C-alpha positions as CSV (number, residue, x, y, z in Angstrom):
1,M,111.8,97.0,130.0
2,Q,113.2,100.2,128.5
3,L,114.5,98.3,125.5
4,K,111.1,96.7,125.0
5,I,109.4,100.1,125.1
6,Q,111.9,101.4,122.5
7,K,111.2,98.4,120.2
8,K,107.5,99.3,120.3
9,L,108.2,102.9,119.5
10,F,110.8,102.4,116.7
11,P,108.3,101.3,114.0
12,I,105.9,104.2,114.9
13,L,108.8,106.7,114.8
14,F,110.0,105.2,111.5
15,G,106.5,105.5,109.9
16,F,106.0,109.0,111.3
17,I,109.2,110.3,109.7
18,F,108.6,108.9,106.3
19,W,104.8,109.6,106.3
20,F,105.3,113.3,105.6
21,L,107.9,113.0,102.9
22,N,106.9,113.4,99.2
23,P,106.4,110.2,97.3
24,P,108.9,109.2,94.6
25,D,108.2,110.3,91.0
26,G,105.5,108.2,89.4
27,L,104.0,106.9,92.7
28,T,100.7,108.3,94.0
29,Q,100.4,109.7,97.5
30,E,98.1,106.9,98.5
31,G,100.4,104.2,97.1
32,Y,103.3,105.7,99.0
33,Q,101.4,105.9,102.3
34,I,100.1,102.4,102.2
35,F,103.7,101.2,101.6
36,I,104.8,103.2,104.7
37,V,102.1,101.4,106.7
38,F,103.2,98.1,105.3
39,I,106.9,98.5,105.9
40,S,106.3,99.8,109.4
41,I,104.4,96.6,110.2
42,I,107.3,94.5,108.7
43,F,109.7,96.5,110.9
44,S,107.6,95.7,114.0
45,L,107.4,92.0,113.1
46,I,111.2,91.9,112.8
47,L,111.7,93.5,116.2
48,R,108.9,91.3,117.8
49,A,108.0,94.0,120.2
50,I,104.3,93.2,120.2
51,P,102.3,90.2,119.0
52,M,102.0,89.9,115.2
53,A,98.2,90.1,115.2
54,V,98.3,93.3,117.3
55,T,100.8,94.9,114.9
56,V,98.6,94.1,111.9
57,L,95.5,95.5,113.7
58,V,97.3,98.7,114.5
59,G,98.3,99.2,110.9
60,L,94.7,98.5,109.7
61,C,93.1,100.8,112.2
62,F,95.5,103.6,111.3
63,S,94.7,103.1,107.6
64,V,91.0,103.6,108.4
65,L,91.5,106.6,110.7
66,V,93.5,108.5,108.1
67,K,91.0,107.5,105.4
68,L,93.6,105.7,103.4
69,L,91.3,102.6,103.4
70,S,87.6,102.2,104.2
71,L,86.5,99.8,106.9
72,K,84.9,97.6,104.2
73,E,88.3,97.5,102.4
74,V,90.1,96.6,105.6
75,L,87.9,93.6,106.2
76,I,88.4,92.1,102.7
77,G,91.3,89.8,103.7
78,F,89.3,88.2,106.6
79,G,86.9,86.7,104.1
80,D,89.5,85.3,101.8
81,S,89.6,81.6,101.2
82,T,93.3,81.5,101.8
83,T,92.9,82.9,105.3
84,W,90.2,80.3,106.2
85,L,92.3,77.5,104.8
86,V,95.0,78.2,107.4
87,V,92.5,78.8,110.2
88,I,90.7,75.5,109.5
89,A,94.0,73.7,109.2
90,F,95.1,75.0,112.6
91,L,91.9,73.8,114.1
92,I,92.4,70.3,112.7
93,S,96.1,70.3,113.8
94,G,95.0,71.2,117.3
95,V,92.9,68.0,117.3
96,I,95.9,66.0,116.0
97,I,98.1,67.2,118.9
98,E,95.5,67.0,121.7
99,S,94.4,63.5,120.7
100,G,98.0,62.3,120.9
101,L,97.9,61.1,117.3
102,G,100.9,63.3,116.3
103,K,103.1,62.0,119.1
104,R,102.0,58.4,118.4
105,I,102.8,58.7,114.6
106,S,106.3,60.2,115.4
107,M,107.2,57.5,117.9
108,V,105.9,54.7,115.6
109,C,108.1,56.1,112.7
110,I,111.2,56.2,114.9
111,K,110.5,52.8,116.3
112,I,110.0,51.2,112.9
113,V,112.9,52.9,111.1
114,G,115.4,53.6,113.8
115,K,117.9,50.8,113.9
116,S,121.0,53.0,114.2
117,M,121.8,56.7,114.8
118,V,121.4,57.6,111.1
119,S,118.2,55.6,110.7
120,M,116.9,57.4,113.8
121,G,117.4,60.5,111.7
122,Y,115.4,58.9,108.9
123,G,112.7,58.1,111.5
124,I,112.5,61.8,112.3
125,C,112.3,62.7,108.6
126,L,109.5,60.2,108.1
127,S,107.6,61.7,111.0
128,E,107.9,65.2,109.6
129,F,106.9,63.9,106.1
130,I,103.7,62.3,107.5
131,L,102.7,65.2,109.7
132,G,103.7,68.0,107.3
133,P,100.6,68.0,105.2
134,V,98.1,68.1,108.2
135,V,99.9,70.2,110.8
136,P,100.2,73.7,109.2
137,S,102.2,75.2,112.0
138,N,105.8,74.1,111.6
139,T,106.3,75.4,115.2
140,A,103.6,73.1,116.5
141,R,104.9,70.2,114.4
142,G,108.6,70.6,115.1
143,G,108.6,72.4,118.4
144,G,105.5,71.0,120.0
145,I,105.6,67.3,118.8
146,L,109.0,66.3,117.7
147,A,111.5,68.5,119.6
148,P,110.4,67.2,123.0
149,I,110.7,63.6,121.7
150,I,114.2,64.3,120.2
151,N,115.3,66.0,123.4
152,S,114.2,63.0,125.4
153,M,115.9,60.6,123.0
154,S,119.2,62.5,123.4
155,R,119.1,62.4,127.2
156,T,118.2,58.7,127.1
157,L,121.5,58.1,125.3
158,G,123.4,60.1,127.9
159,S,123.9,63.1,125.6
160,M,123.6,66.3,127.7
161,P,123.6,69.8,126.2
162,K,126.5,71.2,128.3
163,R,128.6,68.0,128.8
164,T,128.2,65.6,125.9
165,P,126.2,67.1,123.0
166,E,128.4,65.4,120.5
167,L,127.3,61.9,121.6
168,A,123.9,62.1,119.9
169,G,122.0,65.2,120.9
170,E,123.5,67.6,118.4
171,Y,123.0,65.2,115.5
172,L,119.4,64.5,116.3
173,H,118.5,68.1,116.9
174,L,120.1,69.2,113.7
175,V,118.3,66.6,111.7
176,G,115.0,67.5,113.4
177,A,115.4,71.2,112.7
178,H,116.3,70.9,109.1
179,A,113.8,68.2,108.3
180,N,111.1,70.5,109.7
181,L,112.0,73.2,107.1
182,I,112.0,70.7,104.2
183,T,108.5,69.5,105.0
184,A,107.4,73.1,105.6
185,A,108.5,73.7,102.0
186,M,106.9,70.6,100.6
187,F,103.2,71.3,101.3
188,L,100.9,74.3,101.1
189,T,99.7,73.3,104.6
190,G,103.2,72.7,105.8
191,M,103.8,76.2,107.1
192,A,101.3,78.9,108.1
193,A,102.5,81.6,105.7
194,N,102.7,79.4,102.6
195,P,99.2,80.4,101.5
196,L,100.4,84.0,101.2
197,I,102.7,82.8,98.4
198,S,99.8,80.9,96.8
199,K,97.6,84.0,97.0
200,A,100.4,86.2,95.5
201,A,100.8,83.7,92.6
202,Q,97.1,84.0,91.9
203,D,97.0,87.8,92.1
204,I,100.1,88.5,90.0
205,F,100.4,85.5,87.6
206,Q,96.8,84.2,87.7
207,I,98.2,80.8,88.6
208,D,96.2,78.5,90.9
209,F,99.1,77.2,92.9
210,D,96.9,75.1,95.2
211,W,97.7,72.1,97.5
212,F,97.9,69.7,94.5
213,E,100.2,71.8,92.4
214,W,102.4,72.7,95.4
215,A,102.8,69.1,96.4
216,L,103.3,67.9,92.8
217,G,106.2,70.2,92.3
218,S,107.8,69.5,95.7
219,I,107.5,65.7,96.0
220,V,110.6,64.7,94.1
221,P,113.1,67.3,95.4
222,G,111.5,67.2,98.8
223,V,111.8,63.4,99.2
224,M,115.4,63.6,97.8
225,G,116.2,66.4,100.3
226,L,114.9,64.3,103.2
227,A,116.7,61.2,101.9
228,G,120.1,62.9,101.9
229,L,119.7,65.0,105.1
230,P,120.6,62.5,107.8
231,L,123.7,61.5,105.8
232,L,124.7,65.1,105.3
233,I,124.2,65.9,109.0
234,R,126.2,62.8,110.0
235,Y,129.1,64.2,108.0
236,L,128.8,67.7,109.5
237,S,128.1,66.5,113.1
238,P,128.9,62.8,113.4
239,P,127.3,61.2,116.5
240,K,129.7,59.3,118.8
241,I,127.1,56.6,119.7
242,S,126.2,53.7,117.5
243,N,124.1,51.6,119.9
244,V,120.5,52.9,120.1
245,D,118.9,50.1,122.0
246,S,118.1,52.4,124.9
247,I,116.2,54.8,122.6
248,R,114.2,52.0,121.1
249,Q,113.3,50.7,124.6
250,K,112.3,54.3,125.7
251,V,110.1,54.7,122.6
252,Q,108.5,51.4,123.2
253,N,107.8,52.3,126.8
254,D,106.3,55.6,125.7
255,L,104.1,53.8,123.2
256,D,103.0,51.4,126.0
257,D,102.1,54.4,128.1
258,L,99.9,55.7,125.3
259,G,98.1,52.4,125.2
260,S,96.3,51.0,122.2
261,W,94.8,53.2,119.5
262,S,91.7,55.0,120.7
263,S,88.6,55.0,118.5
264,S,89.1,58.8,118.1
265,E,92.6,58.4,116.8
266,V,91.4,55.7,114.3
267,R,88.6,57.9,113.0
268,L,90.9,61.0,112.8
269,S,93.5,59.0,110.9
270,I,90.9,57.9,108.4
271,I,89.6,61.5,107.9
272,L,93.1,62.9,107.4
273,I,93.9,60.2,104.8
274,F,90.6,61.0,103.0
275,M,91.5,64.7,103.0
276,L,94.9,64.0,101.6
277,I,93.3,61.9,98.8
278,L,90.9,64.7,98.0
279,W,93.6,67.3,98.0
280,S,95.7,65.1,95.7
281,T,92.8,64.4,93.3
282,K,91.5,67.9,92.7
283,P,91.8,67.6,88.9
284,I,89.2,64.8,89.1
285,H,86.6,66.3,91.4
286,G,87.4,70.0,91.3
287,W,87.0,70.7,95.0
288,G,89.4,73.5,96.1
289,T,91.9,73.2,99.0
290,T,89.8,75.2,101.4
291,T,86.6,73.4,100.5
292,V,88.3,70.0,101.3
293,A,89.6,71.4,104.6
294,L,86.2,72.7,105.6
295,F,84.6,69.4,104.7
296,G,87.2,67.5,106.8
297,L,86.6,69.9,109.8
298,I,82.8,69.2,109.6
299,V,83.4,65.4,109.5
300,I,85.7,65.6,112.5
301,L,83.0,67.4,114.5
302,F,80.1,65.2,113.4
303,S,82.1,62.0,114.0
304,G,82.7,63.0,117.6
305,V,86.5,63.1,117.2
306,S,86.4,66.5,118.8
307,T,83.9,69.1,119.9
308,W,83.5,72.7,118.8
309,E,84.0,73.8,122.5
310,N,87.5,72.3,122.4
311,M,88.3,73.7,119.0
312,V,87.4,77.3,119.8
313,K,90.1,77.2,122.6
314,N,92.8,76.9,119.9
315,H,94.0,80.5,120.1
316,L,96.6,79.9,117.4
317,A,93.9,79.5,114.8
318,W,92.1,82.8,115.7
319,D,95.4,84.6,116.1
320,T,96.3,83.5,112.5
321,L,92.9,84.7,111.3
322,I,93.7,88.2,112.4
323,W,97.3,88.6,111.2
324,L,96.9,86.6,108.0
325,G,93.6,88.3,107.0
326,G,95.1,91.7,107.7
327,L,98.2,91.0,105.7
328,L,96.2,89.9,102.8
329,T,94.2,93.1,103.0
330,L,97.5,95.1,102.9
331,A,98.8,93.1,100.0
332,T,95.6,93.8,98.0
333,S,95.8,97.5,98.9
334,L,99.4,97.8,97.7
335,K,98.2,96.5,94.4
336,N,95.0,98.6,94.2
337,L,96.7,101.9,95.2
338,G,99.4,101.6,92.5
339,F,102.5,100.7,94.6
340,I,102.9,97.3,93.0
341,S,102.9,98.5,89.4
342,W,105.3,101.4,90.3
343,I,107.9,99.2,92.1
344,S,107.6,96.6,89.3
345,S,108.4,99.2,86.7
346,E,111.4,100.6,88.7
347,M,113.0,97.3,89.4
348,Q,112.5,96.0,85.8
349,Q,114.5,99.0,84.6
350,G,117.3,98.1,87.1
351,L,117.5,94.5,86.0
352,G,116.8,95.1,82.3
353,S,120.3,94.1,81.2
354,L,120.0,90.6,82.6
355,T,118.6,87.6,80.6
356,P,115.5,86.0,82.1
357,F,117.5,83.0,83.3
358,Y,120.1,85.1,85.2
359,T,117.3,87.4,86.5
360,I,115.5,84.4,88.1
361,L,118.7,83.0,89.5
362,T,119.7,86.4,90.9
363,L,116.3,87.0,92.5
364,A,116.3,83.4,93.9
365,L,119.7,83.9,95.6
366,I,118.9,87.4,96.9
367,Y,115.6,86.1,98.3
368,F,117.2,83.0,99.9
369,Y,120.2,84.7,101.6
370,S,118.3,87.9,102.6
371,M,116.9,85.6,105.4
372,Y,120.0,86.4,107.4
373,F,118.5,89.8,108.1
374,F,115.1,88.5,109.3
375,S,114.1,86.8,112.6
376,M,110.9,85.3,111.2
377,L,110.1,83.3,108.1
378,T,106.6,84.9,107.9
379,A,108.1,88.4,107.9
380,H,110.5,87.5,105.2
381,I,107.8,86.0,103.0
382,I,105.6,89.1,103.5
383,A,108.4,91.5,102.7
384,F,109.8,89.8,99.6
385,S,107.7,87.1,97.9
386,S,105.2,89.4,96.1
387,G,108.0,91.8,95.2
388,I,110.0,88.9,93.6
389,F,106.9,87.9,91.6
390,I,106.3,91.4,90.5
391,I,109.9,91.9,89.2
392,A,109.9,88.6,87.5
393,S,106.6,89.2,85.8
394,G,108.2,91.9,83.6
395,F,110.6,89.4,82.0
396,E,109.9,86.7,79.4
397,A,110.2,83.9,81.9
398,N,107.7,81.1,82.6
399,P,105.8,82.0,85.8
400,F,105.6,78.3,86.7
401,L,109.4,78.4,87.1
402,I,109.3,81.5,89.2
403,V,106.4,80.6,91.6
404,P,107.8,77.2,92.8
405,I,111.3,78.7,93.4
406,V,109.9,81.3,95.7
407,A,107.4,79.0,97.2
408,Y,109.9,76.3,98.2
409,L,112.9,78.5,99.1
410,S,110.6,80.5,101.4
411,S,110.8,77.8,104.1
412,L,114.2,76.3,103.2
413,C,116.0,79.6,103.8
414,G,115.2,79.2,107.5
415,C,118.3,76.8,107.6
416,L,120.7,79.7,107.7
417,T,120.3,81.0,111.2
418,N,119.3,79.8,114.7
419,Y,116.5,82.5,115.0
420,S,114.6,82.0,111.7
421,T,111.4,80.4,112.9
422,G,109.8,78.9,116.0
423,P,111.0,75.3,115.8
424,I,114.5,76.3,114.9
425,I,114.6,78.5,118.0
426,I,113.2,75.6,120.1
427,Y,115.7,73.1,118.7
428,F,118.6,75.5,119.2
429,G,117.3,76.5,122.6
430,N,117.8,72.9,123.9
431,G,121.5,73.8,123.9
432,Y,123.1,71.0,121.9
433,S,124.8,73.3,119.3
434,S,126.8,76.5,119.6
435,P,125.7,79.5,117.5
436,I,128.9,79.2,115.4
437,K,128.3,75.5,114.7
438,W,124.7,76.2,113.8
439,F,125.6,78.9,111.3
440,K,128.3,76.7,109.8
441,V,126.0,73.8,109.3
442,G,123.2,76.1,108.1
443,A,125.5,77.6,105.4
444,I,126.4,74.1,104.0
445,V,122.8,72.9,104.2
446,S,121.8,76.0,102.3
447,I,124.0,75.0,99.4
448,Y,122.6,71.4,99.6
449,H,119.0,72.8,99.4
450,L,119.9,75.0,96.4
451,L,121.5,72.1,94.5
452,V,118.6,69.8,95.2
453,W,115.7,72.2,94.6
454,L,117.2,74.3,91.8
455,G,118.9,71.4,90.2
456,V,116.8,68.2,90.6
457,G,113.7,70.3,91.2
458,S,114.0,72.2,88.0
459,L,114.4,69.0,86.0
460,W,111.3,67.5,87.7
461,W,109.4,70.7,86.9
462,K,110.5,70.2,83.3
463,I,109.2,66.6,83.3
464,I,105.8,67.6,84.6
465,G,105.5,70.3,82.0
466,W,105.9,73.5,84.1
467,W,108.5,74.9,81.7
């Protein structure tokens, strides 16, 4: 209890100490103070002493009380289309989970593909690939839908966390955890904080890195990454069981328990497919990502798939509205009050001796491996993504090479630790891997990601004309 209280006070004490210091040369007092508010919020997010939304609200309220921002300025982020894209996507994903469609899709994929242990891994990857675009919370997708299924599969094979993890459980859990991060990277709606990167790309580079562009750039390296993952994990953590008949029977029994497809599941599937088509064909019709999401939400309500009364109970959606809207406000304020231009100038001077190529490579590696010091992907994205864009904007480099690197590495870097994001914590918490083993596997998988996404990915981006 004492430690928890201290964690709550540390960010406040940190902010109080630095608040009264003079700003660095070239930075205005207001720009310096909004940065102190911002960095104190990041500090609190890392410590996880209080909920993220509460932390952001405290920072916003303080900014109004000290007249750093007006109340009108504080509310700007809550009306942003990026914020509402995530909120709507959360509402829709809640319907997917509650209807049982997410679980059914996962089990069908595993049943169809899973003929051996490795192909079971491919079934998990296929499930993630199908659910990734429409379930924006990687925790809900990985931890809420797939992790319980994978844990049940492991135990069905007689693989128990403390006695026999090497039989099958460790392999399946590692595949599930790392596949979750790949699909989180592949889609704008694959992870809740991805729209923050899209918003930063718009603000700094005036690039509309929307759902279509995001998916276009990720489809080749993402599919290749998923295709090689089960084989890589088999090498790093080889399962001792080859016969998976018991799993296949268990999956079939679970599907039998679900019964035949309900009319709501059928209608929801059709709506989701239609939304994906609209997102993928934006160059034809011109509807934005948030517009399509809102249209899909309305169709779900009017078709009777779900009710508004059920949707409003989805606390994750409204929690995201608060913290994401608040963070977008702070990001805008950092720019408006001069901090962004000041830090950009300072960092460009420090990296001025490097060529654009080595600058991008250096920034990418720093961004990726700095995740070791963070306990939350969202906090890492908030702390670094805009800064990386700002630094890179001062060099003669194509922004369409910088934006995708940051966008995709933002989720992939979660492979490094066992505490990086919600689903990773859940998978690790099931007890099939030791911390040392998880870190070793994560280090090797990180090299795999960099080779695939910076190697094959950059060639693909060249083919589609991004650079």
